[in-house]
C-alpha positions as CSV (number, residue, x, y, z in Angstrom):
1,M,-20.7,-42.5,-49.1
2,L,-20.2,-39.3,-47.1
3,I,-18.3,-41.1,-44.4
4,H,-16.1,-42.8,-47.0
5,I,-15.2,-39.5,-48.7
6,V,-14.4,-37.8,-45.3
7,G,-12.3,-40.8,-44.2
8,H,-10.4,-41.0,-47.5
9,S,-9.7,-37.2,-47.4
10,L,-8.4,-37.4,-43.8
11,I,-6.1,-40.2,-44.8
12,R,-4.7,-38.4,-47.9
13,Q,-4.2,-35.2,-45.9
14,R,-3.0,-37.0,-42.8
15,R,0.1,-34.9,-42.4
16,R,-1.7,-31.5,-42.4
17,Q,-4.6,-32.9,-40.4
18,L,-2.2,-34.3,-37.8
19,L,-0.5,-30.9,-37.5
20,S,-3.9,-29.3,-37.1
21,L,-4.9,-31.8,-34.5
22,V,-1.7,-31.2,-32.5
23,S,-2.3,-27.4,-32.6
24,V,-5.9,-27.8,-31.4
25,A,-4.8,-30.3,-28.7
26,L,-2.1,-28.0,-27.4
27,G,-4.5,-25.1,-27.2
28,V,-7.2,-27.1,-25.5
29,A,-4.6,-28.7,-23.2
30,V,-3.5,-25.3,-21.9
31,A,-7.1,-24.2,-21.5
32,T,-8.0,-27.4,-19.7
33,A,-5.0,-27.2,-17.4
34,V,-5.9,-23.6,-16.5
35,A,-9.5,-24.5,-15.9
36,A,-8.6,-27.5,-13.7
37,M,-6.1,-25.4,-11.7
38,A,-8.7,-22.6,-11.4
39,L,-11.2,-25.0,-9.8
40,D,-8.6,-26.1,-7.2
41,V,-6.1,-23.2,-7.0
42,G,-8.4,-21.0,-5.0
43,D,-8.6,-23.3,-2.0
44,K,-5.0,-24.5,-2.4
45,L,-3.6,-21.0,-2.6
46,N,-5.9,-19.9,0.3
47,R,-4.5,-22.7,2.4
48,E,-1.0,-21.6,1.6
49,L,-1.8,-18.0,2.5
50,R,-3.4,-19.2,5.7
51,S,0.1,-20.3,7.0
52,F,0.9,-16.6,7.4
53,G,-1.6,-15.9,10.1
54,A,-5.3,-15.6,11.1
55,N,-7.8,-13.6,9.0
56,I,-10.4,-13.4,11.8
57,I,-9.9,-12.3,15.5
58,A,-12.5,-12.6,18.1
59,T,-12.4,-10.6,21.3
60,P,-14.8,-9.8,24.2
61,V,-17.5,-7.4,23.2
62,A,-16.6,-5.2,26.2
63,D,-13.3,-4.4,24.5
64,N,-15.2,-2.8,21.6
65,L,-17.6,-0.6,23.7
66,S,-16.9,3.1,23.8
67,V,-18.4,6.2,25.3
68,T,-18.1,9.7,23.9
69,V,-17.9,12.4,26.5
70,G,-17.2,16.0,25.5
71,G,-16.2,15.0,22.1
72,R,-13.6,12.4,23.3
73,E,-13.9,8.7,23.0
74,Y,-13.3,6.5,26.1
75,R,-12.9,2.8,26.0
76,P,-13.0,0.3,29.0
77,A,-9.7,-1.2,30.0
78,G,-11.2,-4.6,29.4
79,S,-9.2,-6.2,32.2
80,G,-12.2,-8.1,33.4
81,A,-13.6,-9.1,29.9
82,F,-13.0,-12.7,28.9
83,L,-14.3,-15.3,26.6
84,S,-15.0,-18.9,27.6
85,E,-12.5,-21.6,26.5
86,A,-15.3,-24.2,26.6
87,A,-17.2,-22.3,23.9
88,L,-14.4,-22.7,21.3
89,V,-15.6,-26.1,20.2
90,N,-18.7,-24.4,18.8
91,L,-16.5,-23.0,16.0
92,K,-16.6,-26.4,14.4
93,K,-20.4,-26.5,14.6
94,I,-21.3,-23.5,12.5
95,F,-22.5,-23.6,8.9
96,W,-19.0,-22.9,7.6
97,R,-17.3,-25.3,10.0
98,N,-15.4,-27.0,7.2
99,N,-13.9,-23.6,6.2
100,I,-12.4,-23.2,9.7
101,L,-8.9,-24.6,9.2
102,A,-7.5,-23.8,12.6
103,F,-7.9,-21.5,15.6
104,A,-6.0,-20.8,18.8
105,P,-7.0,-19.0,22.0
106,F,-4.7,-16.6,23.8
107,L,-4.5,-15.4,27.4
108,P,-1.7,-12.9,28.1
109,V,-0.5,-12.9,31.7
110,P,2.0,-10.3,33.1
111,A,4.8,-11.9,35.0
112,S,8.4,-11.1,36.0
113,L,11.7,-12.9,35.2
114,H,14.8,-12.0,37.2
115,G,12.9,-8.9,38.4
116,R,12.1,-7.7,34.9
117,P,8.5,-7.7,33.5
118,I,7.7,-10.1,30.7
119,T,4.5,-11.4,29.1
120,L,3.4,-15.0,29.3
121,L,1.1,-15.9,26.5
122,G,-1.1,-18.9,27.2
123,T,-2.3,-20.8,24.1
124,W,-3.0,-24.2,22.6
125,F,0.1,-25.7,20.9
126,E,-1.7,-28.7,19.4
127,K,-5.1,-29.4,20.9
128,T,-7.4,-32.2,20.0
129,L,-11.1,-31.4,20.1
130,H,-14.2,-33.6,19.6
131,P,-16.9,-31.3,18.1
132,E,-19.1,-34.4,17.6
133,S,-18.7,-37.9,19.0
134,S,-17.4,-39.2,15.6
135,Q,-15.2,-36.2,14.8
136,V,-11.7,-35.3,15.7
137,F,-10.2,-31.9,15.0
138,V,-6.6,-30.9,15.8
139,T,-5.9,-27.2,16.1
140,G,-3.6,-24.8,17.8
141,V,-0.8,-22.4,16.9
142,K,1.3,-25.2,15.5
143,R,-1.4,-25.8,12.9
144,M,-2.2,-22.2,12.4
145,H,1.3,-20.9,12.0
146,P,3.3,-23.6,10.2
147,S,5.7,-20.8,9.0
148,W,6.9,-20.2,12.5
149,K,10.5,-21.3,13.0
150,V,11.2,-23.3,16.2
151,E,14.7,-24.2,17.3
152,G,14.2,-27.3,19.4
153,Q,10.8,-28.8,19.6
154,W,7.2,-27.8,20.2
155,P,6.0,-28.2,23.8
156,G,2.9,-30.2,24.7
157,D,-0.2,-28.6,26.0
158,S,0.5,-30.0,29.5
159,G,3.8,-29.9,31.5
160,P,6.0,-33.0,31.8
161,D,5.2,-33.0,35.5
162,E,3.5,-30.9,38.2
163,N,6.5,-28.7,38.8
164,V,7.9,-27.9,35.4
165,V,6.0,-26.7,32.3
166,G,7.3,-26.7,28.8
167,C,7.3,-23.4,26.9
168,L,8.4,-21.7,23.8
169,L,10.7,-18.7,24.4
170,G,10.7,-15.8,21.9
171,E,14.1,-15.4,20.2
172,R,14.6,-11.8,21.3
173,L,13.6,-12.6,24.9
174,A,15.9,-15.6,25.0
175,R,18.8,-13.5,23.7
176,S,18.1,-10.8,26.3
177,F,18.1,-13.3,29.2
178,G,20.8,-15.6,27.8
179,L,18.5,-18.7,27.9
180,R,18.9,-21.7,25.7
181,V,16.9,-24.9,24.9
182,G,16.6,-27.2,27.8
183,Q,17.2,-24.6,30.5
184,V,14.7,-24.2,33.4
185,F,13.8,-20.8,34.8
186,R,11.2,-19.5,37.2
187,V,8.6,-16.7,36.6
188,Q,6.6,-14.8,39.2
189,P,3.0,-13.6,38.6
190,L,2.2,-10.0,38.7
191,T,-1.5,-10.6,39.3
192,E,-3.2,-10.0,42.5
193,P,-2.2,-12.6,45.1
194,A,-5.9,-13.4,45.8
195,R,-6.5,-14.4,42.2
196,T,-3.6,-16.7,41.6
197,A,-3.3,-20.3,42.7
198,V,0.5,-20.4,42.0
199,P,2.7,-20.7,45.1
200,A,4.9,-17.8,46.1
201,S,7.8,-19.6,44.5
202,G,6.2,-18.9,41.1
203,L,6.1,-21.2,38.1
204,R,9.0,-23.2,36.7
205,L,9.3,-23.4,33.0
206,R,11.5,-25.4,30.7
207,V,12.6,-24.0,27.4
208,E,11.5,-26.7,24.8
209,G,12.1,-24.4,21.9
210,I,13.3,-21.0,20.8
211,L,10.6,-19.3,18.7
212,Q,11.3,-17.0,15.7
213,T,8.4,-15.2,14.1
214,G,9.5,-11.7,13.3
215,E,6.5,-10.4,15.3
216,A,5.4,-9.8,18.9
217,P,5.8,-13.5,20.1
218,D,9.6,-13.0,19.8
219,N,9.4,-11.0,23.0
220,Q,7.0,-13.3,24.8
221,V,6.9,-16.7,26.5
222,L,4.4,-19.1,25.0
223,V,3.0,-21.5,27.6
224,P,0.1,-24.0,27.7
225,L,-3.2,-22.3,28.2
226,A,-3.9,-24.2,31.3
227,A,-0.7,-23.0,32.9
228,A,-1.4,-19.4,32.1
229,Q,-4.9,-19.7,33.4
230,K,-3.6,-21.1,36.7
231,L,-1.0,-18.4,36.9
232,A,-3.6,-15.7,36.4
233,G,-6.2,-17.4,38.5
234,L,-8.6,-17.4,35.5
235,P,-9.6,-21.1,34.9
236,G,-11.5,-21.6,31.6
237,K,-11.0,-18.0,30.5
238,I,-9.3,-16.5,27.4
239,R,-8.7,-13.0,26.1
240,S,-9.0,-13.6,22.4
241,V,-9.0,-16.3,19.7
242,E,-7.4,-16.1,16.3
243,I,-9.1,-18.0,13.5
244,S,-7.8,-19.1,10.2
245,A,-10.6,-19.7,7.7
246,L,-10.9,-20.3,4.0
247,T,-12.8,-17.4,2.4
248,K,-13.6,-16.0,-1.1
249,P,-12.5,-12.5,-2.2
250,E,-14.9,-9.8,-1.1
251,D,-17.0,-7.8,-3.6
252,D,-19.5,-5.0,-3.1
253,F,-22.2,-7.4,-2.0
254,A,-20.0,-8.8,0.7
255,R,-19.4,-5.3,2.2
256,M,-23.2,-4.7,2.7
257,D,-24.5,-4.3,6.2
258,P,-26.4,-7.5,7.1
259,R,-28.8,-5.5,9.2
260,Q,-30.0,-3.6,6.1
261,M,-30.3,-6.7,3.9
262,T,-33.6,-8.2,2.8
263,P,-34.2,-11.8,3.9
264,E,-33.2,-13.1,0.5
265,Q,-30.0,-11.0,0.4
266,F,-29.1,-12.1,3.9
267,E,-29.6,-15.8,3.0
268,K,-27.3,-15.4,0.0
269,W,-24.8,-13.5,2.0
270,S,-24.8,-16.1,4.8
271,C,-24.3,-18.9,2.2
272,S,-21.2,-17.3,0.7
273,P,-17.9,-17.9,2.4
274,Y,-17.0,-14.2,2.7
275,V,-14.7,-13.3,5.6
276,R,-17.5,-11.1,7.0
277,S,-20.2,-13.8,6.9
278,I,-17.9,-16.3,8.6
279,A,-17.0,-13.7,11.3
280,Y,-20.8,-13.1,11.8
281,Q,-21.3,-16.8,12.5
282,V,-18.2,-16.8,14.8
283,E,-19.9,-14.1,17.0
284,E,-23.0,-16.4,17.2
285,A,-20.9,-19.3,18.2
286,L,-18.9,-17.5,20.9
287,P,-21.3,-15.7,23.4
288,G,-20.1,-12.2,24.3
289,S,-17.6,-11.9,21.5
290,V,-17.0,-9.5,18.6
291,A,-15.3,-11.2,15.6
292,K,-13.4,-8.8,13.2
293,P,-11.8,-9.7,9.9
294,V,-8.2,-8.9,9.5
295,F,-8.7,-6.9,6.3
296,R,-5.0,-6.5,5.6
297,V,-4.8,-10.3,5.3
298,A,-8.2,-10.8,3.6
299,D,-7.7,-8.0,1.1
300,T,-4.2,-9.3,0.2
301,E,-5.6,-12.7,-0.4
302,G,-8.4,-11.3,-2.6
303,R,-6.0,-9.3,-4.7
304,V,-3.7,-12.3,-5.2
305,L,-6.5,-14.6,-6.2
306,R,-8.1,-12.0,-8.6
307,R,-4.7,-11.3,-10.3
308,L,-3.9,-15.0,-10.5
309,S,-7.3,-15.7,-12.0
310,A,-6.9,-12.9,-14.5
311,L,-3.4,-14.2,-15.5
312,M,-4.7,-17.7,-16.0
313,A,-7.6,-16.4,-18.1
314,V,-5.2,-14.5,-20.3
315,L,-3.0,-17.6,-20.8
316,A,-6.0,-19.7,-21.7
317,V,-7.3,-17.1,-24.2
318,A,-3.8,-16.7,-25.7
319,A,-3.4,-20.5,-26.1
320,V,-6.8,-20.8,-27.8
321,V,-6.2,-17.9,-30.2
322,A,-2.8,-19.4,-31.1
323,A,-4.4,-22.7,-31.8
324,A,-7.1,-21.1,-34.0
325,L,-4.4,-19.2,-36.0
326,A,-2.5,-22.4,-36.5
327,V,-5.6,-24.2,-37.7
328,A,-6.4,-21.3,-40.0
329,S,-2.9,-21.5,-41.6
330,M,-3.2,-25.3,-42.0
331,M,-6.6,-25.1,-43.5
332,L,-5.7,-22.3,-45.9
333,A,-2.8,-24.3,-47.3
334,M,-5.0,-27.4,-47.5
335,V,-7.9,-25.5,-49.3
336,L,-5.5,-23.9,-51.8
337,E,-4.0,-27.4,-52.4
338,R,-7.5,-28.9,-53.0
339,R,-9.0,-26.1,-55.2
340,R,-9.2,-28.4,-58.2
341,E,-10.7,-31.2,-56.1
342,I,-13.4,-28.8,-54.8
343,A,-14.0,-27.5,-58.3
344,L,-14.4,-31.1,-59.6
345,F,-17.0,-31.8,-57.0
346,Q,-18.9,-28.8,-58.1
347,C,-18.7,-29.7,-61.8
348,L,-20.1,-33.2,-61.0
349,G,-23.2,-31.6,-59.5
350,A,-22.3,-31.1,-55.8
351,T,-23.6,-27.9,-54.4
352,V,-21.5,-25.4,-52.5
353,L,-23.4,-26.4,-49.3
354,R,-22.6,-30.1,-49.8
355,V,-18.9,-29.4,-50.4
356,A,-18.9,-27.2,-47.3
357,V,-20.5,-29.9,-45.3
358,I,-17.8,-32.4,-46.3
359,L,-15.0,-30.0,-45.4
360,V,-16.7,-29.0,-42.1
361,L,-17.0,-32.7,-41.2
362,E,-13.3,-33.2,-41.8
363,V,-12.3,-30.3,-39.5
364,S,-14.9,-31.5,-36.9
365,V,-13.3,-34.9,-36.7
366,V,-10.0,-33.1,-36.2
367,G,-11.6,-30.9,-33.5
368,I,-13.1,-33.8,-31.6
369,L,-9.9,-35.8,-31.6
370,G,-7.9,-32.7,-30.6
371,G,-10.4,-31.9,-27.8
372,L,-10.1,-35.5,-26.4
373,A,-6.3,-35.4,-26.6
374,G,-6.2,-31.8,-25.2
375,Y,-8.4,-32.8,-22.2
376,A,-6.2,-35.8,-21.3
377,A,-3.0,-33.8,-21.7
378,G,-4.4,-30.8,-19.8
379,S,-5.7,-32.8,-16.9
380,L,-2.3,-34.5,-16.6
381,L,-0.5,-31.2,-16.8
382,A,-2.8,-29.7,-14.1
383,R,-2.1,-32.6,-11.8
384,R,1.7,-32.3,-12.3
385,L,1.7,-28.5,-11.8
386,A,-0.5,-28.6,-8.6
387,A,1.7,-31.4,-7.2
388,A,4.9,-29.4,-7.9
389,I,3.5,-26.0,-6.6
390,F,1.1,-27.0,-3.8
391,G,2.3,-30.5,-2.8
392,S,-0.9,-32.2,-3.8
393,P,-2.2,-33.0,-7.3
394,A,-5.3,-31.4,-8.8
395,A,-8.4,-33.4,-9.1
396,I,-9.6,-34.8,-12.5
397,H,-12.8,-32.9,-13.4
398,G,-14.9,-35.0,-15.7
399,A,-17.2,-32.0,-16.3
400,L,-14.4,-30.3,-18.2
401,L,-14.5,-33.0,-21.0
402,P,-17.6,-31.7,-22.8
403,A,-16.3,-28.2,-22.4
404,A,-12.9,-29.2,-23.9
405,V,-14.4,-30.9,-26.9
406,T,-16.8,-28.0,-27.4
407,L,-13.9,-25.5,-27.2
408,A,-11.9,-27.6,-29.7
409,L,-14.7,-27.6,-32.2
410,A,-15.1,-23.9,-31.8
411,V,-11.4,-23.4,-32.4
412,T,-11.4,-25.6,-35.5
413,W,-14.5,-24.0,-36.9
414,A,-13.3,-20.5,-36.2
415,G,-9.9,-21.2,-37.7
416,S,-11.4,-22.9,-40.8
417,A,-14.1,-20.4,-41.5
418,W,-12.1,-17.9,-43.6
419,P,-10.1,-20.5,-45.5
420,L,-13.2,-22.4,-46.4
421,L,-15.1,-19.3,-47.6
422,R,-12.1,-18.3,-49.7
423,G,-11.8,-21.8,-51.2
424,L,-15.5,-22.1,-52.0
425,G,-15.6,-18.6,-53.5
426,V,-13.3,-19.5,-56.4
427,P,-15.3,-20.3,-59.6
428,P,-14.9,-24.0,-60.7
429,A,-13.8,-23.0,-64.2
430,M,-11.0,-20.7,-62.9
431,A,-9.8,-23.4,-60.4
432,L,-9.6,-26.1,-63.1
433,R,-7.7,-23.8,-65.5
434,Q,-4.9,-23.3,-62.9
């Protein structure tokens, strides 16, 4: 009998109930889309921000040693401090290996071109590593700096032959020397003759591309790391490595000194992808290194993510409040319309509680249907937005379905509370006289 009454009432009031359902569905759709985006946007936005440079830089520990004499701080020149190129594969074996998106080693080598000093920067352009027998990882500056503009093409990590090596020439340097893509030039090492294996004729380089970054590389020549090591007589050595890693915004706990943490705190800190905790593991993976976060980059990412999360939360709350107000207005009109029906129920012996149960069941049906429709629409909206903004659709999160239905019920109940109390508070005799 109760189901029949509720169903008959929904059919008679189908226009108003449909408007309420649409209001609830729209509010829940926005909240679902925001929640789905929030679950994915952190990593997606972090990956986008990673295209603007590294957030961790590892250098030899000797570069960071200092001695204070007479109140003045002295640091070693560091000319003989290097890291091992062979140890770089260990970066994909640490606990947060999946958060390491790319890395690239660097070895600056002083050289001369047409009698003028220049800097050759040895690096990996696109290097394939095998951390495990079944794993393949491609890294290098091409992967770490996709925003770099190259006129021409990227060179390979080995020269086209034994005599000519492909390189990227910085834009300002190319303009200074009048060099263009395809031209071949010769550089001479400025290292000690005993340390270099390059013949007296120097090293021949072919301009594969002109590099424009707006930073220091615009005044340098980027060459394969092997060529720079040979030129400097430092096989298997690098001066630094830049690392691009997915991290979460730092908080007060992230800034604690790990040496002063309890074992429980250190375990929690190590199991959180803070930039400091990842840098700590980088130091363990690269013997003799000091890994320092680039706080300018990390802090900017944290502020962007926090502000974006706050904006999305405000949008979700605004959508839910708007839906609740829409439901309230619909329910108020419906209750005023049905005052005589409610009074007649009471005159026939129905208690206020029983009448309230019938009305609550009606709005609950609207809430459940609105929640299901809002979840479907919100998930589709999140996929479309993520695809348009980040180039890949957001995942469908089934765990949001119960939350969407619960939110829809809360919205309908909250919006219906005052109209129902007002309608049930009118004496039956007064309602029937009107």
